[in-house]
PyMOL Python script that loads the backbone (N, CA, C, O; Angstrom):
from pymol import cmd

cmd.read_pdbstr("""\
ATOM      1  N   MET A   1       0.835  -1.188   0.000  1.00  0.00           N
ATOM      2  CA  MET A   1       0.000   0.000   0.000  1.00  0.00           C
ATOM      3  C   MET A   1       0.876   1.247   0.000  1.00  0.00           C
ATOM      4  O   MET A   1       1.831   1.345   0.771  1.00  0.00           O
ATOM      5  N   ILE A   2       0.551   2.179  -0.852  1.00  0.00           N
ATOM      6  CA  ILE A   2       1.300   3.427  -0.938  1.00  0.00           C
ATOM      7  C   ILE A   2       0.767   4.404   0.105  1.00  0.00           C
ATOM      8  O   ILE A   2      -0.444   4.578   0.247  1.00  0.00           O
ATOM      9  N   SER A   3       1.681   5.039   0.831  1.00  0.00           N
ATOM     10  CA  SER A   3       1.302   5.990   1.862  1.00  0.00           C
ATOM     11  C   SER A   3       0.750   7.268   1.237  1.00  0.00           C
ATOM     12  O   SER A   3       1.334   7.807   0.297  1.00  0.00           O
ATOM     13  N   VAL A   4      -0.376   7.749   1.759  1.00  0.00           N
ATOM     14  CA  VAL A   4      -0.936   9.008   1.257  1.00  0.00           C
ATOM     15  C   VAL A   4      -0.443  10.191   2.083  1.00  0.00           C
ATOM     16  O   VAL A   4      -0.478  11.331   1.620  1.00  0.00           O
ATOM     17  N   ILE A   5       0.018   9.923   3.305  1.00  0.00           N
ATOM     18  CA  ILE A   5       0.555  10.988   4.155  1.00  0.00           C
ATOM     19  C   ILE A   5       2.022  11.177   3.830  1.00  0.00           C
ATOM     20  O   ILE A   5       2.806  10.229   3.883  1.00  0.00           O
ATOM     21  N   GLU A   6       2.395  12.414   3.491  1.00  0.00           N
ATOM     22  CA  GLU A   6       3.788  12.696   3.168  1.00  0.00           C
ATOM     23  C   GLU A   6       4.559  13.167   4.395  1.00  0.00           C
ATOM     24  O   GLU A   6       5.638  12.652   4.687  1.00  0.00           O
ATOM     25  N   THR A   7       4.005  14.152   5.119  1.00  0.00           N
ATOM     26  CA  THR A   7       4.705  14.704   6.271  1.00  0.00           C
ATOM     27  C   THR A   7       3.732  15.477   7.163  1.00  0.00           C
ATOM     28  O   THR A   7       2.739  16.008   6.667  1.00  0.00           O
ATOM     29  N   PRO A   8       4.000  15.548   8.472  1.00  0.00           N
ATOM     30  CA  PRO A   8       3.169  16.402   9.320  1.00  0.00           C
ATOM     31  C   PRO A   8       3.522  17.874   9.086  1.00  0.00           C
ATOM     32  O   PRO A   8       4.641  18.197   8.687  1.00  0.00           O
ATOM     33  N   VAL A   9       2.567  18.748   9.334  1.00  0.00           N
ATOM     34  CA  VAL A   9       2.786  20.189   9.198  1.00  0.00           C
ATOM     35  C   VAL A   9       2.910  20.765  10.603  1.00  0.00           C
ATOM     36  O   VAL A   9       2.020  20.579  11.433  1.00  0.00           O
ATOM     37  N   ALA A  10       4.008  21.464  10.871  1.00  0.00           N
ATOM     38  CA  ALA A  10       4.251  22.036  12.199  1.00  0.00           C
ATOM     39  C   ALA A  10       4.454  23.541  12.085  1.00  0.00           C
ATOM     40  O   ALA A  10       5.560  24.012  11.820  1.00  0.00           O
ATOM     41  N   THR A  11       3.376  24.285  12.287  1.00  0.00           N
ATOM     42  CA  THR A  11       3.440  25.745  12.323  1.00  0.00           C
ATOM     43  C   THR A  11       2.770  26.203  13.615  1.00  0.00           C
ATOM     44  O   THR A  11       2.204  25.394  14.350  1.00  0.00           O
ATOM     45  N   GLU A  12       2.836  27.482  13.881  1.00  0.00           N
ATOM     46  CA  GLU A  12       2.191  28.004  15.084  1.00  0.00           C
ATOM     47  C   GLU A  12       0.685  27.731  15.053  1.00  0.00           C
ATOM     48  O   GLU A  12       0.090  27.363  16.066  1.00  0.00           O
ATOM     49  N   LYS A  13       0.087  27.914  13.895  1.00  0.00           N
ATOM     50  CA  LYS A  13      -1.353  27.685  13.760  1.00  0.00           C
ATOM     51  C   LYS A  13      -1.713  26.211  13.976  1.00  0.00           C
ATOM     52  O   LYS A  13      -2.700  25.910  14.647  1.00  0.00           O
ATOM     53  N   THR A  14      -0.924  25.296  13.414  1.00  0.00           N
ATOM     54  CA  THR A  14      -1.241  23.880  13.585  1.00  0.00           C
ATOM     55  C   THR A  14      -1.014  23.427  15.028  1.00  0.00           C
ATOM     56  O   THR A  14      -1.685  22.509  15.502  1.00  0.00           O
ATOM     57  N   MET A  15      -0.075  24.063  15.725  1.00  0.00           N
ATOM     58  CA  MET A  15       0.141  23.742  17.139  1.00  0.00           C
ATOM     59  C   MET A  15      -1.078  24.140  17.966  1.00  0.00           C
ATOM     60  O   MET A  15      -1.470  23.420  18.884  1.00  0.00           O
ATOM     61  N   LEU A  16      -1.679  25.288  17.643  1.00  0.00           N
ATOM     62  CA  LEU A  16      -2.895  25.712  18.335  1.00  0.00           C
ATOM     63  C   LEU A  16      -4.044  24.759  18.050  1.00  0.00           C
ATOM     64  O   LEU A  16      -4.843  24.466  18.940  1.00  0.00           O
ATOM     65  N   LEU A  17      -4.136  24.270  16.810  1.00  0.00           N
ATOM     66  CA  LEU A  17      -5.182  23.298  16.465  1.00  0.00           C
ATOM     67  C   LEU A  17      -5.020  22.017  17.275  1.00  0.00           C
ATOM     68  O   LEU A  17      -6.008  21.425  17.710  1.00  0.00           O
ATOM     69  N   ILE A  18      -3.776  21.589  17.476  1.00  0.00           N
ATOM     70  CA  ILE A  18      -3.514  20.385  18.267  1.00  0.00           C
ATOM     71  C   ILE A  18      -3.979  20.591  19.705  1.00  0.00           C
ATOM     72  O   ILE A  18      -4.680  19.748  20.265  1.00  0.00           O
ATOM     73  N   GLU A  19      -3.586  21.712  20.294  1.00  0.00           N
ATOM     74  CA  GLU A  19      -3.878  21.967  21.700  1.00  0.00           C
ATOM     75  C   GLU A  19      -5.350  22.253  21.971  1.00  0.00           C
ATOM     76  O   GLU A  19      -5.910  21.739  22.939  1.00  0.00           O
ATOM     77  N   LYS A  20      -5.979  23.062  21.133  1.00  0.00           N
ATOM     78  CA  LYS A  20      -7.330  23.539  21.424  1.00  0.00           C
ATOM     79  C   LYS A  20      -8.444  22.718  20.776  1.00  0.00           C
ATOM     80  O   LYS A  20      -9.533  22.611  21.340  1.00  0.00           O
ATOM     81  N   GLU A  21      -8.189  22.132  19.595  1.00  0.00           N
ATOM     82  CA  GLU A  21      -9.263  21.468  18.866  1.00  0.00           C
ATOM     83  C   GLU A  21      -9.014  19.982  18.606  1.00  0.00           C
ATOM     84  O   GLU A  21      -9.827  19.332  17.950  1.00  0.00           O
ATOM     85  N   ASN A  22      -7.906  19.435  19.107  1.00  0.00           N
ATOM     86  CA  ASN A  22      -7.570  18.014  18.939  1.00  0.00           C
ATOM     87  C   ASN A  22      -7.469  17.632  17.457  1.00  0.00           C
ATOM     88  O   ASN A  22      -7.989  16.601  17.032  1.00  0.00           O
ATOM     89  N   LYS A  23      -6.784  18.492  16.673  1.00  0.00           N
ATOM     90  CA  LYS A  23      -6.632  18.265  15.237  1.00  0.00           C
ATOM     91  C   LYS A  23      -5.162  18.173  14.856  1.00  0.00           C
ATOM     92  O   LYS A  23      -4.319  18.884  15.404  1.00  0.00           O
ATOM     93  N   LEU A  24      -4.868  17.290  13.912  1.00  0.00           N
ATOM     94  CA  LEU A  24      -3.528  17.144  13.354  1.00  0.00           C
ATOM     95  C   LEU A  24      -3.560  17.582  11.896  1.00  0.00           C
ATOM     96  O   LEU A  24      -4.573  17.411  11.219  1.00  0.00           O
ATOM     97  N   THR A  25      -2.461  18.145  11.411  1.00  0.00           N
ATOM     98  CA  THR A  25      -2.389  18.589  10.026  1.00  0.00           C
ATOM     99  C   THR A  25      -1.238  17.874   9.330  1.00  0.00           C
ATOM    100  O   THR A  25      -0.122  17.808   9.846  1.00  0.00           O
ATOM    101  N   PHE A  26      -1.533  17.337   8.141  1.00  0.00           N
ATOM    102  CA  PHE A  26      -0.542  16.604   7.365  1.00  0.00           C
ATOM    103  C   PHE A  26      -0.511  17.112   5.934  1.00  0.00           C
ATOM    104  O   PHE A  26      -1.537  17.515   5.386  1.00  0.00           O
ATOM    105  N   ARG A  27       0.665  17.091   5.336  1.00  0.00           N
ATOM    106  CA  ARG A  27       0.800  17.283   3.893  1.00  0.00           C
ATOM    107  C   ARG A  27       0.537  15.912   3.289  1.00  0.00           C
ATOM    108  O   ARG A  27       1.141  14.925   3.707  1.00  0.00           O
ATOM    109  N   VAL A  28      -0.365  15.842   2.301  1.00  0.00           N
ATOM    110  CA  VAL A  28      -0.748  14.564   1.703  1.00  0.00           C
ATOM    111  C   VAL A  28      -0.590  14.607   0.190  1.00  0.00           C
ATOM    112  O   VAL A  28      -0.432  15.675  -0.402  1.00  0.00           O
ATOM    113  N   ARG A  29      -0.637  13.424  -0.430  1.00  0.00           N
ATOM    114  CA  ARG A  29      -0.565  13.342  -1.891  1.00  0.00           C
ATOM    115  C   ARG A  29      -1.762  14.046  -2.516  1.00  0.00           C
ATOM    116  O   ARG A  29      -2.854  14.049  -1.947  1.00  0.00           O
ATOM    117  N   LYS A  30      -1.556  14.642  -3.684  1.00  0.00           N
ATOM    118  CA  LYS A  30      -2.656  15.335  -4.361  1.00  0.00           C
ATOM    119  C   LYS A  30      -3.802  14.401  -4.722  1.00  0.00           C
ATOM    120  O   LYS A  30      -4.950  14.835  -4.813  1.00  0.00           O
ATOM    121  N   SER A  31      -3.505  13.138  -4.927  1.00  0.00           N
ATOM    122  CA  SER A  31      -4.531  12.176  -5.317  1.00  0.00           C
ATOM    123  C   SER A  31      -5.271  11.574  -4.114  1.00  0.00           C
ATOM    124  O   SER A  31      -6.211  10.801  -4.297  1.00  0.00           O
ATOM    125  N   ALA A  32      -4.863  11.916  -2.899  1.00  0.00           N
ATOM    126  CA  ALA A  32      -5.443  11.319  -1.692  1.00  0.00           C
ATOM    127  C   ALA A  32      -6.879  11.792  -1.466  1.00  0.00           C
ATOM    128  O   ALA A  32      -7.194  12.971  -1.627  1.00  0.00           O
ATOM    129  N   THR A  33      -7.742  10.841  -1.089  1.00  0.00           N
ATOM    130  CA  THR A  33      -9.118  11.177  -0.731  1.00  0.00           C
ATOM    131  C   THR A  33      -9.235  11.282   0.787  1.00  0.00           C
ATOM    132  O   THR A  33      -8.344  10.853   1.520  1.00  0.00           O
ATOM    133  N   LYS A  34     -10.343  11.855   1.245  1.00  0.00           N
ATOM    134  CA  LYS A  34     -10.568  11.964   2.686  1.00  0.00           C
ATOM    135  C   LYS A  34     -10.600  10.581   3.338  1.00  0.00           C
ATOM    136  O   LYS A  34     -10.048  10.390   4.422  1.00  0.00           O
ATOM    137  N   ASP A  35     -11.244   9.625   2.680  1.00  0.00           N
ATOM    138  CA  ASP A  35     -11.320   8.273   3.227  1.00  0.00           C
ATOM    139  C   ASP A  35      -9.940   7.632   3.355  1.00  0.00           C
ATOM    140  O   ASP A  35      -9.651   6.974   4.355  1.00  0.00           O
ATOM    141  N   GLN A  36      -9.088   7.819   2.346  1.00  0.00           N
ATOM    142  CA  GLN A  36      -7.737   7.263   2.402  1.00  0.00           C
ATOM    143  C   GLN A  36      -6.936   7.878   3.541  1.00  0.00           C
ATOM    144  O   GLN A  36      -6.227   7.173   4.259  1.00  0.00           O
ATOM    145  N   VAL A  37      -7.049   9.201   3.707  1.00  0.00           N
ATOM    146  CA  VAL A  37      -6.327   9.882   4.789  1.00  0.00           C
ATOM    147  C   VAL A  37      -6.827   9.377   6.139  1.00  0.00           C
ATOM    148  O   VAL A  37      -6.028   9.060   7.020  1.00  0.00           O
ATOM    149  N   SER A  38      -8.131   9.302   6.300  1.00  0.00           N
ATOM    150  CA  SER A  38      -8.722   8.828   7.547  1.00  0.00           C
ATOM    151  C   SER A  38      -8.253   7.416   7.881  1.00  0.00           C
ATOM    152  O   SER A  38      -7.836   7.145   9.007  1.00  0.00           O
ATOM    153  N   ARG A  39      -8.321   6.527   6.910  1.00  0.00           N
ATOM    154  CA  ARG A  39      -7.897   5.135   7.117  1.00  0.00           C
ATOM    155  C   ARG A  39      -6.433   5.049   7.513  1.00  0.00           C
ATOM    156  O   ARG A  39      -6.075   4.312   8.432  1.00  0.00           O
ATOM    157  N   GLU A  40      -5.585   5.804   6.818  1.00  0.00           N
ATOM    158  CA  GLU A  40      -4.152   5.720   7.124  1.00  0.00           C
ATOM    159  C   GLU A  40      -3.826   6.275   8.509  1.00  0.00           C
ATOM    160  O   GLU A  40      -3.004   5.701   9.223  1.00  0.00           O
ATOM    161  N   VAL A  41      -4.457   7.382   8.897  1.00  0.00           N
ATOM    162  CA  VAL A  41      -4.222   7.934  10.242  1.00  0.00           C
ATOM    163  C   VAL A  41      -4.672   6.927  11.295  1.00  0.00           C
ATOM    164  O   VAL A  41      -3.965   6.707  12.279  1.00  0.00           O
ATOM    165  N   GLU A  42      -5.833   6.316  11.102  1.00  0.00           N
ATOM    166  CA  GLU A  42      -6.330   5.337  12.070  1.00  0.00           C
ATOM    167  C   GLU A  42      -5.401   4.136  12.180  1.00  0.00           C
ATOM    168  O   GLU A  42      -5.125   3.666  13.284  1.00  0.00           O
ATOM    169  N   GLU A  43      -4.916   3.636  11.050  1.00  0.00           N
ATOM    170  CA  GLU A  43      -4.029   2.472  11.065  1.00  0.00           C
ATOM    171  C   GLU A  43      -2.644   2.801  11.613  1.00  0.00           C
ATOM    172  O   GLU A  43      -2.093   2.045  12.413  1.00  0.00           O
ATOM    173  N   ARG A  44      -2.090   3.920  11.187  1.00  0.00           N
ATOM    174  CA  ARG A  44      -0.720   4.263  11.558  1.00  0.00           C
ATOM    175  C   ARG A  44      -0.588   4.646  13.026  1.00  0.00           C
ATOM    176  O   ARG A  44       0.409   4.308  13.664  1.00  0.00           O
ATOM    177  N   PHE A  45      -1.591   5.357  13.577  1.00  0.00           N
ATOM    178  CA  PHE A  45      -1.477   5.886  14.936  1.00  0.00           C
ATOM    179  C   PHE A  45      -2.419   5.234  15.941  1.00  0.00           C
ATOM    180  O   PHE A  45      -2.429   5.633  17.105  1.00  0.00           O
ATOM    181  N   SER A  46      -3.205   4.249  15.535  1.00  0.00           N
ATOM    182  CA  SER A  46      -4.143   3.535  16.418  1.00  0.00           C
ATOM    183  C   SER A  46      -5.097   4.492  17.121  1.00  0.00           C
ATOM    184  O   SER A  46      -5.236   4.453  18.344  1.00  0.00           O
ATOM    185  N   VAL A  47      -5.751   5.346  16.348  1.00  0.00           N
ATOM    186  CA  VAL A  47      -6.733   6.299  16.861  1.00  0.00           C
ATOM    187  C   VAL A  47      -7.993   6.201  16.004  1.00  0.00           C
ATOM    188  O   VAL A  47      -8.010   5.499  14.993  1.00  0.00           O
ATOM    189  N   LYS A  48      -9.037   6.899  16.410  1.00  0.00           N
ATOM    190  CA  LYS A  48     -10.267   6.996  15.624  1.00  0.00           C
ATOM    191  C   LYS A  48     -10.403   8.435  15.129  1.00  0.00           C
ATOM    192  O   LYS A  48     -10.213   9.385  15.887  1.00  0.00           O
ATOM    193  N   VAL A  49     -10.733   8.579  13.853  1.00  0.00           N
ATOM    194  CA  VAL A  49     -10.846   9.895  13.224  1.00  0.00           C
ATOM    195  C   VAL A  49     -12.308  10.324  13.212  1.00  0.00           C
ATOM    196  O   VAL A  49     -13.190   9.552  12.839  1.00  0.00           O
ATOM    197  N   ASP A  50     -12.552  11.566  13.624  1.00  0.00           N
ATOM    198  CA  ASP A  50     -13.897  12.128  13.608  1.00  0.00           C
ATOM    199  C   ASP A  50     -14.209  12.731  12.245  1.00  0.00           C
ATOM    200  O   ASP A  50     -15.272  12.474  11.680  1.00  0.00           O
ATOM    201  N   SER A  51     -13.275  13.544  11.706  1.00  0.00           N
ATOM    202  CA  SER A  51     -13.494  14.171  10.401  1.00  0.00           C
ATOM    203  C   SER A  51     -12.158  14.526   9.752  1.00  0.00           C
ATOM    204  O   SER A  51     -11.124  14.622  10.414  1.00  0.00           O
ATOM    205  N   VAL A  52     -12.217  14.716   8.435  1.00  0.00           N
ATOM    206  CA  VAL A  52     -11.044  15.126   7.663  1.00  0.00           C
ATOM    207  C   VAL A  52     -11.450  16.266   6.742  1.00  0.00           C
ATOM    208  O   VAL A  52     -12.426  16.149   6.001  1.00  0.00           O
ATOM    209  N   ASN A  53     -10.718  17.355   6.783  1.00  0.00           N
ATOM    210  CA  ASN A  53     -10.907  18.458   5.849  1.00  0.00           C
ATOM    211  C   ASN A  53      -9.631  18.589   5.026  1.00  0.00           C
ATOM    212  O   ASN A  53      -8.527  18.515   5.565  1.00  0.00           O
ATOM    213  N   VAL A  54      -9.786  18.784   3.722  1.00  0.00           N
ATOM    214  CA  VAL A  54      -8.621  18.949   2.862  1.00  0.00           C
ATOM    215  C   VAL A  54      -8.637  20.332   2.242  1.00  0.00           C
ATOM    216  O   VAL A  54      -9.695  20.912   2.000  1.00  0.00           O
ATOM    217  N   LEU A  55      -7.441  20.848   1.989  1.00  0.00           N
ATOM    218  CA  LEU A  55      -7.319  22.145   1.328  1.00  0.00           C
ATOM    219  C   LEU A  55      -6.051  22.169   0.503  1.00  0.00           C
ATOM    220  O   LEU A  55      -5.086  21.456   0.778  1.00  0.00           O
ATOM    221  N   PHE A  56      -6.080  23.002  -0.504  1.00  0.00           N
ATOM    222  CA  PHE A  56      -4.928  23.158  -1.385  1.00  0.00           C
ATOM    223  C   PHE A  56      -4.289  24.510  -1.103  1.00  0.00           C
ATOM    224  O   PHE A  56      -4.981  25.507  -0.899  1.00  0.00           O
ATOM    225  N   ASP A  57      -2.953  24.530  -1.094  1.00  0.00           N
ATOM    226  CA  ASP A  57      -2.218  25.778  -1.017  1.00  0.00           C
ATOM    227  C   ASP A  57      -1.117  25.732  -2.071  1.00  0.00           C
ATOM    228  O   ASP A  57      -1.061  24.800  -2.873  1.00  0.00           O
ATOM    229  N   LYS A  58      -0.255  26.720  -2.069  1.00  0.00           N
ATOM    230  CA  LYS A  58       0.770  26.773  -3.124  1.00  0.00           C
ATOM    231  C   LYS A  58       1.785  25.629  -3.036  1.00  0.00           C
ATOM    232  O   LYS A  58       2.484  25.348  -4.010  1.00  0.00           O
ATOM    233  N   LYS A  59       1.870  24.969  -1.880  1.00  0.00           N
ATOM    234  CA  LYS A  59       2.817  23.856  -1.716  1.00  0.00           C
ATOM    235  C   LYS A  59       2.185  22.496  -1.990  1.00  0.00           C
ATOM    236  O   LYS A  59       2.895  21.492  -2.037  1.00  0.00           O
ATOM    237  N   GLY A  60       0.874  22.439  -2.171  1.00  0.00           N
ATOM    238  CA  GLY A  60       0.221  21.163  -2.437  1.00  0.00           C
ATOM    239  C   GLY A  60      -1.070  21.008  -1.664  1.00  0.00           C
ATOM    240  O   GLY A  60      -1.824  21.967  -1.499  1.00  0.00           O
ATOM    241  N   LYS A  61      -1.321  19.803  -1.192  1.00  0.00           N
ATOM    242  CA  LYS A  61      -2.570  19.467  -0.516  1.00  0.00           C
ATOM    243  C   LYS A  61      -2.303  19.168   0.951  1.00  0.00           C
ATOM    244  O   LYS A  61      -1.357  18.459   1.292  1.00  0.00           O
ATOM    245  N   LYS A  62      -3.158  19.724   1.822  1.00  0.00           N
ATOM    246  CA  LYS A  62      -3.059  19.473   3.262  1.00  0.00           C
ATOM    247  C   LYS A  62      -4.357  18.844   3.740  1.00  0.00           C
ATOM    248  O   LYS A  62      -5.428  19.103   3.190  1.00  0.00           O
ATOM    249  N   ALA A  63      -4.252  18.022   4.763  1.00  0.00           N
ATOM    250  CA  ALA A  63      -5.419  17.426   5.401  1.00  0.00           C
ATOM    251  C   ALA A  63      -5.395  17.770   6.882  1.00  0.00           C
ATOM    252  O   ALA A  63      -4.391  17.561   7.564  1.00  0.00           O
ATOM    253  N   VAL A  64      -6.507  18.298   7.371  1.00  0.00           N
ATOM    254  CA  VAL A  64      -6.665  18.586   8.793  1.00  0.00           C
ATOM    255  C   VAL A  64      -7.563  17.494   9.353  1.00  0.00           C
ATOM    256  O   VAL A  64      -8.721  17.358   8.958  1.00  0.00           O
ATOM    257  N   VAL A  65      -7.008  16.714  10.282  1.00  0.00           N
ATOM    258  CA  VAL A  65      -7.682  15.519  10.800  1.00  0.00           C
ATOM    259  C   VAL A  65      -8.105  15.767  12.241  1.00  0.00           C
ATOM    260  O   VAL A  65      -7.267  16.012  13.108  1.00  0.00           O
ATOM    261  N   LYS A  66      -9.412  15.703  12.493  1.00  0.00           N
ATOM    262  CA  LYS A  66      -9.925  15.843  13.854  1.00  0.00           C
ATOM    263  C   LYS A  66     -10.098  14.452  14.440  1.00  0.00           C
ATOM    264  O   LYS A  66     -10.737  13.586  13.844  1.00  0.00           O
ATOM    265  N   LEU A  67      -9.512  14.251  15.630  1.00  0.00           N
ATOM    266  CA  LEU A  67      -9.610  12.957  16.299  1.00  0.00           C
ATOM    267  C   LEU A  67     -10.853  12.899  17.179  1.00  0.00           C
ATOM    268  O   LEU A  67     -11.310  13.917  17.697  1.00  0.00           O
ATOM    269  N   LYS A  68     -11.389  11.701  17.338  1.00  0.00           N
ATOM    270  CA  LYS A  68     -12.567  11.512  18.182  1.00  0.00           C
ATOM    271  C   LYS A  68     -12.214  11.740  19.639  1.00  0.00           C
ATOM    272  O   LYS A  68     -11.051  11.653  20.034  1.00  0.00           O
ATOM    273  N   GLU A  69     -13.238  12.033  20.434  1.00  0.00           N
ATOM    274  CA  GLU A  69     -13.094  12.214  21.875  1.00  0.00           C
ATOM    275  C   GLU A  69     -12.411  10.989  22.470  1.00  0.00           C
ATOM    276  O   GLU A  69     -12.741   9.854  22.125  1.00  0.00           O
ATOM    277  N   GLY A  70     -11.456  11.226  23.365  1.00  0.00           N
ATOM    278  CA  GLY A  70     -10.752  10.121  24.002  1.00  0.00           C
ATOM    279  C   GLY A  70      -9.397   9.823  23.382  1.00  0.00           C
ATOM    280  O   GLY A  70      -8.624   9.043  23.937  1.00  0.00           O
ATOM    281  N   PHE A  71      -9.098  10.431  22.241  1.00  0.00           N
ATOM    282  CA  PHE A  71      -7.800  10.279  21.596  1.00  0.00           C
ATOM    283  C   PHE A  71      -7.100  11.632  21.598  1.00  0.00           C
ATOM    284  O   PHE A  71      -7.739  12.662  21.380  1.00  0.00           O
ATOM    285  N   SER A  72      -5.807  11.636  21.841  1.00  0.00           N
ATOM    286  CA  SER A  72      -5.066  12.878  22.033  1.00  0.00           C
ATOM    287  C   SER A  72      -4.167  13.218  20.843  1.00  0.00           C
ATOM    288  O   SER A  72      -3.257  12.463  20.503  1.00  0.00           O
ATOM    289  N   ALA A  73      -4.435  14.364  20.220  1.00  0.00           N
ATOM    290  CA  ALA A  73      -3.582  14.843  19.137  1.00  0.00           C
ATOM    291  C   ALA A  73      -2.204  15.225  19.684  1.00  0.00           C
ATOM    292  O   ALA A  73      -1.199  15.083  18.988  1.00  0.00           O
ATOM    293  N   GLU A  74      -2.155  15.708  20.929  1.00  0.00           N
ATOM    294  CA  GLU A  74      -0.870  16.069  21.536  1.00  0.00           C
ATOM    295  C   GLU A  74       0.022  14.837  21.678  1.00  0.00           C
ATOM    296  O   GLU A  74       1.226  14.906  21.430  1.00  0.00           O
ATOM    297  N   GLU A  75      -0.563  13.726  22.070  1.00  0.00           N
ATOM    298  CA  GLU A  75       0.209  12.486  22.213  1.00  0.00           C
ATOM    299  C   GLU A  75       0.774  12.039  20.862  1.00  0.00           C
ATOM    300  O   GLU A  75       1.937  11.648  20.771  1.00  0.00           O
ATOM    301  N   ILE A  76      -0.044  12.098  19.827  1.00  0.00           N
ATOM    302  CA  ILE A  76       0.404  11.722  18.484  1.00  0.00           C
ATOM    303  C   ILE A  76       1.495  12.684  18.020  1.00  0.00           C
ATOM    304  O   ILE A  76       2.499  12.257  17.450  1.00  0.00           O
ATOM    305  N   GLY A  77       1.302  13.978  18.263  1.00  0.00           N
ATOM    306  CA  GLY A  77       2.311  14.972  17.897  1.00  0.00           C
ATOM    307  C   GLY A  77       3.644  14.714  18.559  1.00  0.00           C
ATOM    308  O   GLY A  77       4.693  14.883  17.936  1.00  0.00           O
ATOM    309  N   THR A  78       3.616  14.308  19.805  1.00  0.00           N
ATOM    310  CA  THR A  78       4.841  13.975  20.528  1.00  0.00           C
ATOM    311  C   THR A  78       5.489  12.731  19.916  1.00  0.00           C
ATOM    312  O   THR A  78       6.705  12.676  19.731  1.00  0.00           O
ATOM    313  N   ARG A  79       4.655  11.734  19.605  1.00  0.00           N
ATOM    314  CA  ARG A  79       5.175  10.487  19.022  1.00  0.00           C
ATOM    315  C   ARG A  79       5.846  10.697  17.673  1.00  0.00           C
ATOM    316  O   ARG A  79       6.853  10.055  17.375  1.00  0.00           O
ATOM    317  N   ILE A  80       5.293  11.600  16.847  1.00  0.00           N
ATOM    318  CA  ILE A  80       5.861  11.804  15.509  1.00  0.00           C
ATOM    319  C   ILE A  80       6.902  12.909  15.480  1.00  0.00           C
ATOM    320  O   ILE A  80       7.489  13.180  14.433  1.00  0.00           O
ATOM    321  N   GLY A  81       7.139  13.553  16.628  1.00  0.00           N
ATOM    322  CA  GLY A  81       8.253  14.481  16.742  1.00  0.00           C
ATOM    323  C   GLY A  81       7.987  15.917  16.343  1.00  0.00           C
ATOM    324  O   GLY A  81       8.915  16.614  15.933  1.00  0.00           O
ATOM    325  N   ILE A  82       6.735  16.389  16.448  1.00  0.00           N
ATOM    326  CA  ILE A  82       6.503  17.793  16.103  1.00  0.00           C
ATOM    327  C   ILE A  82       6.477  18.689  17.348  1.00  0.00           C
ATOM    328  O   ILE A  82       6.321  19.906  17.240  1.00  0.00           O
ATOM    329  N   PHE A  83       6.631  18.078  18.528  1.00  0.00           N
ATOM    330  CA  PHE A  83       6.754  18.871  19.765  1.00  0.00           C
ATOM    331  C   PHE A  83       8.159  18.791  20.245  1.00  0.00           C
ATOM    332  O   PHE A  83       8.496  19.382  21.271  1.00  0.00           O
TER     333      PHE A  83
END
""", "prot")
cmd.dss("prot")
cmd.show_as("cartoon", "prot")
cmd.util.cbc("prot")
cmd.orient("prot")
């Protein structure tokens, strides 16, 4: 299986999303769908995803992933090294 997640995004704004809204932000492949992103986050980090929003910017495609209640975006951020 080809990974759709390329890299986590670590900016001041994404750090606030992690702390206040339990959301993680990733740079993803342009061909990635919301379902593919959701599935990969759930499998890779052993969490449940509540929703996925995607957006395009000048660098490509980003996915903002909201985790379900009971799962910690801060813990995942620490595990993947963005803190």
